[in-house]
C-alpha positions as a Markdown table, in Angstrom:
| # | Residue | x | y | z |
|---|---|---|---|---|
| 1 | Unk | -5.8 | -11.3 | -10.4 |
| 2 | Unk | -4.8 | -8.6 | -7.6 |
| 3 | Unk | -6.8 | -5.3 | -8.7 |
| 4 | Unk | -9.4 | -5.0 | -11.6 |
| 5 | Unk | -10.9 | -2.0 | -12.9 |
| 6 | Unk | -13.7 | -1.8 | -15.4 |
| 7 | Unk | -14.8 | 1.3 | -17.1 |
| 8 | Unk | -14.2 | 3.7 | -14.0 |
| 9 | Unk | -15.4 | 7.3 | -14.1 |
| 10 | Unk | -15.3 | 9.7 | -11.4 |
| 11 | Unk | -16.3 | 13.1 | -10.8 |
| 12 | Unk | -15.4 | 15.1 | -8.2 |
| 13 | Unk | -19.4 | 17.5 | -9.3 |
| 14 | Unk | -21.6 | 16.6 | -12.0 |
| 15 | Unk | -18.9 | 19.6 | -13.9 |
| 16 | Unk | -15.9 | 18.5 | -12.8 |
| 17 | Unk | -15.3 | 14.9 | -14.0 |
| 18 | Unk | -11.7 | 13.8 | -12.7 |
| 19 | Unk | -11.4 | 9.8 | -14.2 |
| 20 | Unk | -13.0 | 8.8 | -17.7 |
| 21 | Unk | -13.6 | 5.2 | -18.4 |
| 22 | Unk | -10.2 | 3.8 | -17.5 |
| 23 | Unk | -9.8 | 0.0 | -17.3 |
| 24 | Unk | -6.6 | -2.1 | -15.8 |
| 25 | Unk | -5.8 | -5.7 | -14.9 |
| 26 | Unk | -2.5 | -6.0 | -12.5 |
| 27 | Unk | -1.2 | -8.9 | -11.2 |
| 28 | Unk | 2.0 | -9.4 | -8.9 |
| 29 | Unk | 4.7 | -8.2 | -10.5 |
| 30 | Unk | 3.4 | -6.1 | -12.6 |
| 31 | Unk | 4.6 | -2.2 | -12.6 |
| 32 | Unk | 1.4 | 0.5 | -14.2 |
| 33 | Unk | 2.7 | 3.7 | -14.6 |
| 34 | Unk | 0.1 | 6.5 | -14.3 |
| 35 | Unk | 1.2 | 10.2 | -16.0 |
| 36 | Unk | -0.2 | 13.1 | -16.4 |
| 37 | Unk | -0.1 | 16.9 | -15.7 |
| 38 | Unk | -0.8 | 18.3 | -12.3 |
| 39 | Unk | -4.4 | 18.1 | -11.8 |
| 40 | Unk | -5.8 | 15.6 | -14.1 |
| 41 | Unk | -6.9 | 12.4 | -11.9 |
| 42 | Unk | -3.6 | 10.8 | -10.8 |
| 43 | Unk | -4.3 | 10.9 | -7.1 |
| 44 | Unk | -7.2 | 11.0 | -7.3 |
| 45 | Unk | -7.3 | 6.8 | -9.4 |
| 46 | Unk | -5.2 | 6.0 | -6.4 |
| 47 | Unk | -8.0 | 7.2 | -3.9 |
| 48 | Unk | -10.3 | 5.5 | -5.4 |
| 49 | Unk | -8.0 | 2.2 | -5.5 |
| 50 | Unk | -7.8 | 2.5 | -1.9 |
| 51 | Unk | -11.3 | 2.9 | -1.4 |
| 52 | Unk | -11.0 | 6.6 | 0.0 |
| 53 | Unk | -13.2 | 7.8 | -3.0 |
| 54 | Unk | -16.0 | 5.6 | -4.6 |
| 55 | Unk | -16.7 | 5.4 | -8.6 |
| 56 | Unk | -19.6 | 7.5 | -10.2 |
| 57 | Unk | -19.3 | 4.5 | -12.6 |
| 58 | Unk | -17.7 | 1.2 | -13.1 |
| 59 | Unk | -16.3 | -1.6 | -10.7 |
| 60 | Unk | -12.9 | -2.0 | -8.9 |
| 61 | Unk | -12.4 | -5.5 | -7.6 |
| 62 | Unk | -9.6 | -5.8 | -5.1 |
| 63 | Unk | -8.3 | -9.9 | -4.5 |
| 64 | Unk | -6.4 | -9.2 | -1.4 |
| 65 | Unk | -6.5 | -7.9 | 2.3 |
| 66 | Unk | -6.1 | -4.3 | 3.3 |
| 67 | Unk | -2.8 | -6.0 | 4.9 |
| 68 | Unk | -1.2 | -6.9 | 1.9 |
| 69 | Unk | -1.7 | -3.5 | 0.3 |
| 70 | Unk | 0.9 | -0.2 | 1.0 |
| 71 | Unk | 0.3 | 3.4 | -0.1 |
| 72 | Unk | 3.1 | 5.5 | -0.4 |
| 73 | Unk | 1.7 | 9.4 | -0.3 |
| 74 | Unk | 3.2 | 12.4 | -2.4 |
| 75 | Unk | 3.6 | 14.9 | 0.7 |
| 76 | Unk | 4.2 | 14.4 | 4.0 |
| 77 | Unk | 0.8 | 15.6 | 5.2 |
| 78 | Unk | 1.0 | 11.5 | 5.9 |
| 79 | Unk | 3.5 | 12.1 | 8.7 |
| 80 | Unk | 3.1 | 13.2 | 11.9 |
| 81 | Unk | 6.1 | 16.0 | 11.7 |
| 82 | Unk | 6.4 | 16.3 | 15.5 |
| 83 | Unk | 6.8 | 12.3 | 16.3 |
| 84 | Unk | 10.5 | 10.9 | 15.9 |
| 85 | Unk | 11.2 | 9.0 | 12.9 |
| 86 | Unk | 12.0 | 5.5 | 14.9 |
| 87 | Unk | 8.7 | 5.9 | 15.9 |
| 88 | Unk | 7.2 | 7.2 | 12.3 |
| 89 | Unk | 8.6 | 3.7 | 11.2 |
| 90 | Unk | 7.1 | 1.7 | 13.7 |
| 91 | Unk | 3.8 | 3.2 | 13.4 |
| 92 | Unk | 3.5 | 3.2 | 9.7 |
| 93 | Unk | 4.6 | -1.0 | 10.3 |
| 94 | Unk | 2.7 | -1.7 | 13.1 |
| 95 | Unk | -0.7 | -3.0 | 10.9 |
| 96 | Unk | 1.5 | -5.3 | 9.3 |
| 97 | Unk | 3.2 | -7.4 | 12.8 |
| 98 | Unk | 6.0 | -7.7 | 10.6 |
| 99 | Unk | 9.5 | -6.3 | 12.6 |
| 100 | Unk | 11.2 | -5.7 | 16.3 |
| 101 | Unk | 12.6 | -2.2 | 16.9 |
| 102 | Unk | 15.8 | -4.0 | 16.5 |
| 103 | Unk | 15.5 | -4.9 | 13.2 |
| 104 | Unk | 13.9 | -1.8 | 12.0 |
| 105 | Unk | 17.5 | 0.2 | 12.3 |
| 106 | Unk | 19.4 | -2.9 | 11.4 |
| 107 | Unk | 17.4 | -2.7 | 7.9 |
| 108 | Unk | 17.1 | 0.7 | 7.4 |
| 109 | Unk | 20.7 | 1.0 | 8.4 |
| 110 | Unk | 21.5 | -1.7 | 5.8 |
| 111 | Unk | 19.6 | -0.1 | 3.2 |
| 112 | Unk | 19.6 | 3.3 | 3.2 |
| 113 | Unk | 22.7 | 4.2 | 5.7 |
| 114 | Unk | 22.2 | 6.1 | 9.3 |
| 115 | Unk | 19.6 | 8.1 | 10.3 |
| 116 | Unk | 19.2 | 9.2 | 13.6 |
| 117 | Unk | 16.1 | 7.5 | 14.7 |
| 118 | Unk | 15.7 | 10.2 | 17.8 |
| 119 | Unk | 15.0 | 13.4 | 15.2 |
| 120 | Unk | 11.8 | 14.6 | 14.7 |
| 121 | Unk | 10.1 | 13.6 | 10.9 |
| 122 | Unk | 9.8 | 17.9 | 10.5 |
| 123 | Unk | 13.5 | 17.9 | 11.3 |
| 124 | Unk | 14.0 | 15.3 | 8.5 |
| 125 | Unk | 14.5 | 16.4 | 4.4 |
| 126 | Unk | 11.7 | 15.4 | 2.1 |
| 127 | Unk | 14.1 | 12.1 | 0.4 |
| 128 | Unk | 14.4 | 11.2 | 4.1 |
| 129 | Unk | 10.9 | 10.9 | 5.2 |
| 130 | Unk | 10.0 | 9.3 | 1.7 |
| 131 | Unk | 13.1 | 6.9 | 3.0 |
| 132 | Unk | 10.3 | 6.1 | 5.6 |
| 133 | Unk | 7.7 | 5.4 | 3.7 |
| 134 | Unk | 10.4 | 3.1 | 0.9 |
| 135 | Unk | 12.0 | 1.5 | 3.9 |
| 136 | Unk | 8.2 | 0.4 | 5.7 |
| 137 | Unk | 6.8 | -0.8 | 2.0 |
| 138 | Unk | 10.3 | -3.4 | 1.3 |
| 139 | Unk | 9.8 | -4.5 | 5.2 |
| 140 | Unk | 6.5 | -5.6 | 4.8 |
| 141 | Unk | 6.6 | -6.9 | 0.9 |
| 142 | Unk | 2.5 | -6.3 | 0.1 |
| 143 | Unk | 1.3 | -7.4 | -2.6 |
| 144 | Unk | 0.7 | -4.1 | -4.5 |
| 145 | Unk | 2.5 | -0.7 | -3.7 |
| 146 | Unk | 0.4 | 2.4 | -4.6 |
| 147 | Unk | 3.4 | 4.8 | -5.2 |
| 148 | Unk | 2.2 | 8.7 | -5.5 |
| 149 | Unk | 4.2 | 10.9 | -7.6 |
| 150 | Unk | 7.2 | 8.3 | -7.7 |
| 151 | Unk | 10.8 | 10.8 | -8.5 |
| 152 | Unk | 9.5 | 13.1 | -5.9 |
| 153 | Unk | 11.9 | 13.7 | -3.5 |
| 154 | Unk | 14.1 | 10.4 | -4.2 |
| 155 | Unk | 17.9 | 9.6 | -4.9 |
| 156 | Unk | 18.2 | 7.6 | -7.8 |
| 157 | Unk | 20.0 | 5.1 | -5.7 |
| 158 | Unk | 17.4 | 4.8 | -3.1 |
| 159 | Unk | 14.6 | 4.2 | -6.1 |
| 160 | Unk | 16.7 | 1.8 | -7.4 |
| 161 | Unk | 17.1 | -0.3 | -3.9 |
| 162 | Unk | 13.4 | -0.1 | -3.8 |
| 163 | Unk | 12.5 | -0.9 | -7.1 |
| 164 | Unk | 14.6 | -4.2 | -6.8 |
| 165 | Unk | 13.2 | -5.1 | -3.6 |
| 166 | Unk | 9.9 | -4.8 | -5.1 |
| 167 | Unk | 10.6 | -7.0 | -8.0 |
| 168 | Unk | 12.1 | -9.7 | -5.7 |
| 169 | Unk | 9.0 | -9.7 | -3.5 |
| 170 | Unk | 7.0 | -9.8 | -6.9 |
| 171 | Unk | 4.8 | -7.2 | -5.2 |
| 172 | Unk | 3.1 | -5.1 | -8.1 |
| 173 | Unk | 3.3 | -1.4 | -8.2 |
| 174 | Unk | 1.1 | 1.4 | -9.5 |
| 175 | Unk | 3.2 | 4.7 | -9.7 |
| 176 | Unk | 1.9 | 8.0 | -10.7 |
| 177 | Unk | 4.5 | 10.1 | -12.3 |
| 178 | Unk | 4.1 | 14.2 | -14.1 |
| 179 | Unk | 7.4 | 13.0 | -15.1 |
| 180 | Unk | 5.9 | 11.1 | -18.3 |
| 181 | Unk | 8.5 | 8.5 | -18.1 |
| 182 | Unk | 8.6 | 4.7 | -16.9 |
| 183 | Unk | 11.2 | 3.3 | -14.4 |
| 184 | Unk | 11.1 | 0.6 | -16.3 |
| 185 | Unk | 11.2 | -1.0 | -20.1 |
| 186 | Unk | 8.6 | -3.7 | -18.1 |
| 187 | Unk | 6.4 | -0.8 | -17.1 |
| 188 | Unk | 3.6 | -0.8 | -18.0 |
| 189 | Unk | 1.9 | 3.0 | -18.7 |
| 190 | Unk | -1.5 | 5.5 | -19.3 |
| 191 | Unk | -1.7 | 8.8 | -19.5 |
| 192 | Unk | -4.2 | 10.5 | -17.8 |
| 193 | Unk | -5.7 | 13.6 | -20.1 |
C-alpha cells in the first residue's frame, strides 16, 4: 500500500467538522476521485494527505518518501507569478533532481507544444500555468500524485496526455472535482457531503 487512510475526521473548530469517517487504501496504478460541492473538504483532504493538516481522529499512513509524492494545486497561488516559466518549471523539479535544462524545454515542447520559457508565469494563461505542473509530474513520475480540481483550466488533449503518462508510470492518482465525473472507468470515487 502506498497510502492507507483509516477513519479520519477533521474539524477546523468544534463547530466546523469538515471530514467525517473517511477511509481508503491506494496502491500503485490506483485512481481515486474525490467529488463534492465547493467547501465540502476536498482540498482539506489533500492537505491532510500532504501532512499540512493533522486529522482530529484516525490515521494516515504513507509508505513513500516526500520526493515520491507530487501535488498539483487548484489555484496558481503556488506559482511565483513574477518568475519566468522556465525558472518555475526548474523550481518545481529541483527537489527531485531528475532533469537538466535542455531536457525540460524539449520535454515540454514534445508534449505540450511551444511555450516561451522567458515569459513570466503571470503572463501565461491559466491552462499554460497548469501545464507547468503537468509537465513536472510527467518528468518526475512520482508514486503518488494529488491533483486538486483536475478539470480546471485544462483542455482535453493535455489532460489525456497526462493521464496516459500516469498510467505508464503506474503512479497512483488522487484527484478532486466538483464536476462529479470520473476521468476513467478504472477510477474509484466517493463524494464528500
